[in-house]
Each structure stands twice: as structure tokens, then as C-alpha cells.
C-alpha positions in Angstrom: 48.7 24.6 24.3 46.3 23.9 21.5 45.4 21.0 19.3 45.7 23.2 16.2 49.0 22.9 14.4 50.3 26.4 13.6 51.6 27.1 10.1 55.3 27.7 10.0 54.8 31.2 8.7 52.6 31.9 11.7 55.3 30.6 14.0 57.8 32.9 12.5 55.5 36.0 12.5 56.5 38.7 15.0 53.5 40.9 14.3 52.2 42.4 17.6 55.6 41.9 19.3 58.0 44.6 20.3 61.7 44.0 20.4 64.5 46.0 22.1 67.9 45.5 20.5 71.0 47.0 21.8 73.9 48.0 19.6 71.4 48.0 16.7 73.2 50.5 14.6 76.3 48.3 14.4 77.5 45.9 11.7 75.7 42.8 12.8 73.1 44.6 15.0 71.7 46.5 12.1 71.1 43.3 10.1 69.4 41.6 13.0 67.2 44.7 13.6 66.1 44.6 10.0 65.3 40.9 10.3 63.1 41.5 13.3 61.3 44.4 11.6 60.8 42.4 8.4 59.2 39.6 10.5 56.6 42.2 11.7 58.0 43.3 15.1 58.0 46.9 16.3 61.7 47.5 17.0 63.2 49.8 19.6 66.8 50.6 18.6 69.3 51.5 21.3 72.6 53.2 20.9 74.8 55.4 23.0 73.7 58.2 20.7 69.9 58.9 20.6 70.3 60.7 17.3 72.0 57.8 15.7 69.4 55.3 17.1 66.5 57.3 15.9 68.0 57.9 12.5 68.5 54.2 12.0 65.0 53.3 13.4 63.5 55.4 10.7 65.1 53.3 8.0 63.5 50.0 9.2 60.7 48.5 7.2 57.3 48.8 8.9 53.9 47.3 8.3 50.8 49.4 8.7 50.4 50.6 12.2 53.9 49.5 13.3 56.3 52.2 14.7 60.0 51.9 15.4 61.8 54.0 17.9 65.4 55.0 18.9 66.5 55.4 22.5 69.8 56.3 24.2 71.3 53.4 26.2 74.8 52.7 27.3 74.8 49.1 28.5 78.1 49.6 30.4 76.4 52.3 32.6 73.8 50.9 35.0 72.0 54.3 35.3 71.8 54.6 31.5 70.4 51.1 31.4 67.6 52.0 33.7 66.8 55.2 31.8 67.1 53.6 28.4 64.8 50.7 29.3 62.2 53.1 30.8 62.3 55.3 27.7 61.9 52.2 25.5 58.7 51.2 27.4 57.5 54.8 27.3 58.0 54.9 23.5 56.6 51.5 22.6 54.3 50.9 25.7 55.8 47.4 26.1 58.8 45.2 25.4 58.4 41.5 24.7 61.8 40.6 23.3 65.2 41.7 24.3 68.3 41.2 22.1 71.4 42.0 24.1 73.8 42.7 21.2 75.8 45.8 22.2 79.5 45.3 22.9 82.1 47.8 24.1 85.3 46.5 22.6 88.8 46.6 24.2 91.8 46.8 21.9 94.3 44.9 24.0 95.4 41.3 24.0 96.8 39.1 26.8 100.2 40.7 26.5 99.3 44.3 27.4 95.7 44.4 28.7 95.4 46.2 32.0 93.1 45.2 34.9 90.9 48.2 34.2 90.5 47.3 30.5 89.9 43.6 31.4 87.2 44.6 33.9 85.7 47.0 31.4 85.3 44.2 28.8 83.6 42.0 31.4 81.2 44.8 32.2 79.5 44.0 28.9 78.2 40.9 30.6 77.0 42.9 33.6 75.0 45.1 31.3 73.5 42.0 29.6 72.3 40.7 32.9 70.9 44.0 34.2 68.9 44.5 31.0 67.7 40.9 31.0 66.4 41.3 34.6 64.6 44.5 33.6 62.9 42.6 30.8 62.0 39.7 33.1 60.5 42.0 35.7 58.6 44.0 33.1 56.9 41.0 31.5 56.1 39.4 34.9 54.4 42.6 36.0 52.4 42.5 32.8 51.5 38.9 33.2 53.0 38.2 29.7 55.7 35.9 28.4 59.1 37.2 27.6 62.1 36.4 25.4 65.7 37.2 26.1 68.4 36.6 23.4 72.1 37.1 24.4 74.9 37.5 21.9 77.7 35.1 22.5 80.4 34.1 20.1 82.3 31.1 18.7 85.1 32.5 20.8 83.1 31.8 23.9 83.4 28.1 22.9 86.8 27.6 21.4 90.2 29.3 21.5 91.5 31.3 18.6 94.4 30.5 16.2 97.2 33.0 17.3 99.2 32.3 14.1 96.3 33.5 12.0 96.7 37.1 13.3 100.5 37.1 13.3 102.1 40.2 11.6 98.6 41.6 10.9 96.9 42.6 14.2 96.4 41.6 17.8 94.7 38.3 18.5 91.2 38.3 20.0 91.4 39.6 23.5 91.4 37.1 26.4 88.7 39.2 28.1 86.5 38.7 25.1 86.8 35.0 25.3 86.0 35.0 29.0 83.1 37.4 28.4 81.4 35.4 25.7 81.9 32.1 27.4 80.3 33.6 30.5 77.4 35.0 28.4 76.7 31.5 27.0 76.5 30.0 30.5 74.5 33.0 31.8 71.8 32.1 29.2 71.6 28.6 30.7 71.4 29.8 34.3 68.8 32.5 33.7 66.7 30.1 31.6 66.2 27.7 34.4 65.7 30.5 36.9 63.0 32.2 34.8 61.3 29.3 33.1 58.4 29.4 35.6 58.0 33.1 34.8 57.4 32.2 31.1 60.6 33.9 30.1 62.8 32.1 27.7 66.6 32.8 27.5 68.8 31.7 24.7 72.1 32.7 23.2 73.1 33.4 19.6 76.8 32.9 18.9 78.1 34.2 15.6 81.3 32.9 14.1 83.6 35.0 11.8 81.7 38.0 10.5 84.5 40.5 9.8 83.8 43.9 8.3 85.0 44.7 4.8 87.7 47.0 6.3 89.5 44.0 7.8 92.8 43.0 6.1 92.3 40.8 3.1 95.2 38.6 4.3 93.5 38.1 7.6 90.2 37.2 5.8 92.1 34.6 3.7 93.7 33.1 6.8 90.4 33.0 8.7 88.6 31.4 5.7 91.1 28.6 5.7 89.9 27.7 9.2 86.3 27.6 8.1 84.7 24.3 6.8 82.6 26.5 4.4 85.8 28.3 3.3 84.4 31.8 3.7 83.4 34.5 6.2 79.8 35.1 7.2 77.6 37.9 5.9 75.4 40.0 8.3 72.2 38.9 6.6 73.0 35.3 7.5 72.1 36.1 11.1 68.6 37.3 10.2 66.9 33.9 10.1 68.6 32.8 13.4 67.5 35.9 15.3 63.9 35.7 14.0 63.8 32.0 14.9 65.0 32.7 18.5 62.6 35.7 18.9 59.5 33.9 17.5 57.2 31.0 18.5 59.2 28.9 16.1 61.6 28.3 19.0 58.8 28.2 21.7 60.2 24.9 23.3 63.8 26.1 23.3 65.4 27.8 26.3 68.9 27.7 27.8 70.5 26.9 24.5 73.3 28.4 22.4 72.7 28.6 18.7 76.0 28.9 16.8 76.2 30.3 13.3 79.8 30.0 12.3 80.2 28.3 9.0 81.2 25.1 10.8 84.2 26.7 12.7 83.4 25.0 16.0 82.7 21.7 14.3 86.4 20.9 13.6 
């Protein structure tokens, strides 16, 4: 603690920090990775494809002396998690911030999902925990503070509207709702377990951020459920991820920040 009041730009500055973000080549992950890089962080991009991860890392903006890296990591595979995290440290020397964003989707709703598919969807949460524990152990060994950000969802807080999807596509999978609800609570539990280790754990829960390949009819129906009357754009998560990753949120842990256009406020 200090008597000097930091300037807000100083609080949001990630210079000197290294962030590992999983699923960083995806639709939302890529925007969040750019936000972290734009705030000054060195970013380690992970993907199931090392080639894709490295190619994307090379597109990120970098200040003088900052290097970004790409590593292979499948967060559904515990052995791959261990290898990928070790490779990230080898490339960047250290990790200060972990953004658990990757998600292996399951295209089956409650009517036809199998036990195997259901368990596979929940395995995303296992991967989040294993990576978070690796980050915690890594920073404790270094005697440094750490920061874990888990990706939840508005669908971890509320049910969906089945009629919105009718005659267009399957509704959101029940396993996804269970997964994201569990991720939000995992953030609370790990936050209180690791607070004395100087490791903060928070959750970022996006609302409706559909790709432009989604049916226009579905977009219209979803927009009717949003107080802001529209869908989210990927760049609208950049400020939130930088806030959670930076000292601007230094007194925040165990919380869920929801960016959903007001969806869960109804």
C-alpha cells in the first residue's frame, strides 16, 4: 500500500506483465488478446494448433521490447495443459495473468445429449481449474502476485428462452449452462482459497456475442430480449478484460463481471 494515489492510466497499464490466454484465436478470445496487448502486456496465445497460435501472436501490437508467443495447449487434456503451461513459461519466462477463455463446444441440447457429450462439456471446467492451479503455484513459487480470470456466461446465471431458437437451431446446451454456472462459483471458491497467496480470481461473463454467420432471424429474436436492443461486439469485452487483468481492479476478487447489454437485468 502507498499514500500516493495512482493515475487511472497507470492502474490500467499492463506493461511488464505477461498474460496467458487460452482460446485466443477465437471470435472473442482474439479481441481480448488484442486488448491485453494494447494495454502493454506480453501475451502468450494458446490454441490446439501451435501454428495457428503463433501466427495470431505475430499479429498482436507490441511496444518496444515486448514479445508475444504462441503455444499448443488443449485445455481438455490434462497432459497437454501441463506441457502447454510449461512451454508458455519457457517462452515468456513468467506468467502473471491467466485468462481461461477456451471452450470445447458440444452441439447437442437436452433432448439428445449423451452422457459422454455432457461430461465432455463439463471437462472445460476441469481444464480451467487445472490451469488456474498451475498459475497459482507458479506465482507463489516466484513470490509474486497472480491474477486468474475465468470466462463465464450470462447463461451461467439465467436460463435461455427456448422459443427464441425454435425452427432455427438447437437451444443452448444444458451442459453449457451447468458449466458456466459452475465456473462462476469456482471463481468465488478459488478467490477465498488463494487470497492469502496474493492471487486474485474473478469471472468475466459475456452475454449475447454471436458471430456474423448466425441466422439473422435468430439475431433479431435475441435482440428483442436485450434492453439495449442489439448484440454485443467483440471489442466491447476489451475494456472489461483489461480492467480485470490490471491494478484498476486490485481490490476485486471472487466476483463475476457481466457484460450482456442488460440481458440479466430483466
